[in-house]
N, C-alpha and C positions, 0 to 999 in steps of 0.2 A: 171651661167652667167647672168648678168643683162639684161633684155629686153630693147631694145632701140627703141624709136619711131622716125620714119623718119620725119625730120622737115625742113621747109623752112620759109623764111621771105619775106613779101611783103612790100616794102618800104625801100630804101637804104639811109635814112638820118641819122641824129645824133642819134636818138633813135635806129635805125637799128644797128648801131655799138655797142651800149650798150647791146642790145639783143644778137648780135653775140658773144660778149665776154662772155656772160653768157652761151650760148649754147656750146661753144668750151670746157667748163670745166664741163659740166653737164653729169653725167653718164648715164642717161636714155634717152638722145636725141642723134640722129645722124644728124648733121647739113649738109644739102646737097645742098640747093639752095637759091638764092636771086632773087627776081623779082622786076624790076623797069621800069619806063617809058623811061629813057634815056639809050640807049644801051651802049654807051661808059662809062658813069659813073657806070652803073651796072656791067660791066665787070671788071672795076677797083676794085669795092667793092668786087666782087666775088673772084678775085685773092688774095686780102688781107687775106681772110679767107679760101682759098682753096676749094671753093664750085663752083657750076655751076650757070651761069647767064641766066636769062630769062626776057622777056618783056611781056609774056602772063601768067596770073595766072593759068588758067586751064592746060596749057601745062606743067608748072612746077609741079603741083600736080600730073598729070598723069605720066609724064616722070620719076619723082623721086619717084613715089609711096608713096607720103607723107601721113603720119598719122596726122600731125599737121601743120597748116599754121598760122604764127604769123603776124597780121596786124599792120604795123607801118607806115602807110601813114598819111598825114595830116587829121585832125579830120573830115572835111566834106566829105571826100572820103574814109570812112571805108566800107560803104555799098556795093558798087559794087565789090571790090575785095573779100570781105568776102563771099558774096553770090556765087561768081564764085568759090572760094575755096571749099565751102560747096557742091556745085553742082558737083564738080569734085571728091568729096569723102573724104575731109579732115575735121577733127575737127579744130576749129579756136580759137585762143587766141588773143584778140583785145586790143591794147594799149588804155589807158584812154584818153579822155572819150570814152565810148562805141560808141557814135555817137554825132553829133551836134543836132539832133532832135529825138523826140520820134518815129516819122514815120520810120526813119532809124533803130532805135533799134528794132521796131516791125518786120520790113521786114527781118532783120537778124535772129531774134529769130524764125520766122515762117519757114524760109528756113532750119534752123537747125532741127526744129521739123519734117519737112517733110522728111529730109534725115536721121533722127535718129542720129544726130551728137551733140557733146557738144560745148558750147561756154563758154569761160572764159574771164574776163576783167581784164587787168593788173592795179592793184592799190597796188603796192608793199609796200607802207607804212603801210598797214594793217598787214603785216608780221613783221614789226619792233618789236623787243622784248618788248619795253615799251608799244606799242599798244596792243600786245597780252596779256600783263600782266593786262591791264585795263579790257579787255573783260573777262578774267578769273575771275577777282574779281567781276564783274557784274554778271556773270553766277553763282558764288558761293553765291550771295545774300549779299555781304558785304556792299553794299550801299543802300540796299532796292531797291525800284523802282527808276530808273533814272528819275528825274523830271525837271532837267535844264541842257541843253547842250549849250556850246558856242564854236565858232570858232573865233579866232583873227589871221588873216594872214596879216602882214605888211611887204612889201618887195619893191623891186625896179627893174624895167626893163628900160634900157636906149635905145637910138636910135640904137646903134650897135646891140643890141639883136633883135630888130624888123627888122633890115635890114639883119640879118644873113641868112634868108631864104625868098624867094619871096612871100610865102604864109602868112607870119606873119602879124598881125595887120590889116587885112581886113576881112569883113564879109564873102566874097566869099571864101577866101583862108583859113581862120582859124575858121570861124563859130562863133566867139565871141572873147572876150578878156580873162581877168584873170579867169572869171567864167568857160570858156571852157578849158583853158590851165593850169593854175596854181592851181585852187581850187578843182578839182575833188577828189584828195586824201583826203583832209580834209572833204569834203562833204560826202565821203564814210564812213569815220570813225564816223562822227556825226550820220548818220542814222544807222550804225552798232551797235552803243552803245545805242541810244535812241529808236529805233524802228520805226514803220510806222508813216508817216506824215499825218496830217488831213488838215492843212491849212498853207499858207505862204503869208506874205506881204513883198514885197521887192522893191528896187530901185537900179539904177546904174547910173554911170556918167563917163565921161572922164575928170579928174581933171587937169592933167599937161602933157599930151602926145598929143599935137595937130597934130602930124604927123601920127597918126593912126586913123582908123575909129572906133575901138572897145572900150569897156569900160576898164578903168584901176582901177575902184573902184566899189564895190557893197556891199549892206547891206540887211539883211532880218531878220524878226521876224517869228518864226515857232511855230506852235501848233502841238503836237504829239497826236496820237490816244490814248495813255495811260494817257492823261491828262497833260503831261509834256510840257515844253516850251523850246524854243531855240533862240539864237541870233547869227547872222553871220555877221562879219565885215571883209571885204576883200579889199586889196589895193595893187597896184603896184606903189604907188606914194611916198614912203618913202625911201630916200637915206640914206645909201647905201644898205639897207636891214636890217631888225631888227630880227623878229622871227615869228614863226607860232606855235600856240598851239590849242589843243582841250581839253576842260575841261568838266567833267561830274559830276554833283552834285546829290546825292541820297536823297530819302525821309527821311532817318534816319539822315540826316545832314552831312554825309560823302562825301568827294570830291576826285576825281581822275583827273589827267591831264597828257598829253604828249606834250612835245615840239618836233614836228616832224622835224622842220628846225630852225636853228639858225645862226646868224652872217650874212648870206645872203642866198637867195633862190638858190637851186641847179638848174643849167641849163645844160641839157644833151649835152655833147660835147663841152661845153663852160666854165664850172666851176665845182668845187667840193663842196660837203657839208663842211662847215667850222666848225660847232659845232656838237657834237654828238646828235642824237635823245635821249632824256632822259625823264623819269618820272619827272615832275616838280611840281606835287601835289600828295600827298599820305596821306590824312587825314581820315584814317579808324581807328575808336576807338581801341586802343591797338596796332596799327601798325604804328603809326606816326614815330617811330624811324627807320622804314625801308626805308624812303625816301633817306637818305644819302647812304645806302647800294645799293639801286637800281641805283642811279645816278652814283656811282662808277662802278657798273657792266656794265651799259649801255655805259659809257665812255670808259672803258677798252676794251669792245667788239668792239666799233667803231675804237679805235686806233690800234687794232690788225688786221684790215682788210684794206689793201690799196685799194682793189676793192669793197668798201662798197656798192655802188649802184648796181653794177653788181652782188654782192652776193645776194641781195634781189630779183633781177630779177631771178636768179637761183632758189631761194626758191619758187617763185610763179610758174615758169615754171615747176619745179619739182612737185608741188602740182597739177597742171593741168594734167601733164602726169600721175600721180598716179590716178587721177580721171578716166582717160581713161582705164588704166591697171586694176584697181580694180572695175570699174563699179559704181562709186559713184559721187556725185556732187563735183566740185571744191569749194574752200573756197569762191571765188568771181564768181558768176554766171552772166549770161546775165540779170537776174532779178535784181540783185544787181547793175549792171552797169546802168540799166535803171533808178533806183532811183536817182542817181546823175544827170542824164540828165533831169529827172523830176524837180529836185530842180532848176537847171539852167533855164529850160524853164519857170518855175513858176515865177522866179524873173523877167525875161524879160516881161512876160505877165502882171504881177502885176504892173510893172513900166509903161507899156503902158496904162493899164486900170485904174490905180490909185485906185485899190481895192484889197483885199485879193483874192488869188486863192485857190480853194478847190481841194482836191484829190478825185478821180483819175485824173491824167493828161493824157488827150487824144489828139490825133492829131487834129488839127483844119485846116479848109480851110482858104485860104487867101494868100496874096503875101508879107506880111510884116515880114516873117521869125520869127514867134512867138513873134513879138513886137520889134525885133532888129532894123527893118527898119522903125518903126512907127515915125510919125512926133512928135518931142519932144519940139517943140517951144511953 
């Protein structure tokens, strides 16, 4: 009989529903509770999935004897419930981004270290089949040393999106704009493929969303410790939404690429992925003919799964559960999650200071929220 880990969710919003759907069909999880701030809304959520409702994190962990708590609250408020769950005895899996600040990342990691618990960070696009295929090719040395990595993410968010939850579009409620909300998946893939970062120069702006406080566009140039370079172009300012890809070029001239999103960007609880995630570049000497094969395989797999995003949440939760059951690291650890937050932080600080930011990215004193609230006049 398969061992099941007793699991609860903290945060009953749109992503909470996506995670709930994944948990209900995952063999090594026993979904038992949901914790939210609003008692009425939380009870309604709990009834939909046949679990118990709570408004106190520690109470849920203790009463349900949880092995795993999944944090699905808005980004700036991951730290408090995560630490409460760790202190009550649960391992934690945190929705992307790991946090809004490196301070919060470090506080959660330290709490886990003290309690001897694991932390994973949900970035399920790393589990996409084309994403995994690229990492395997890099590990096998097929492109030599990765020397150039690029992200191009062009999409659209309208006013209805930002008004769909009260926390969206503000520094206090969301902790940032597309850097914090839409880009972490692709930032995660870039650093996973390219390796450790040495330096970043970046900038951000709000180009055509005057009704929000946060950025809708950001760019950056990155230098990696292996001598490679990178370029990041991110925007929520293109109607109706175009595509998002991560491309990696090797020292031997070979190139690999994945289109993680196409047609329009996925919005949990509001839209579906329109186009399948696929390999969009496969220029390995002698393997160029495989591109058509991989695109067909990726498209067929996408079209055969009506619950595509829920499927990959299941894949990641399963990986995290296996890390607990087998005593190993999950594919995406708290250290990996911190790197994405470091990149985000570096872009804000670089824009404020108008100069490159060197690694390591450490917490800083001040009240300008790592440059988000700096005077940009």
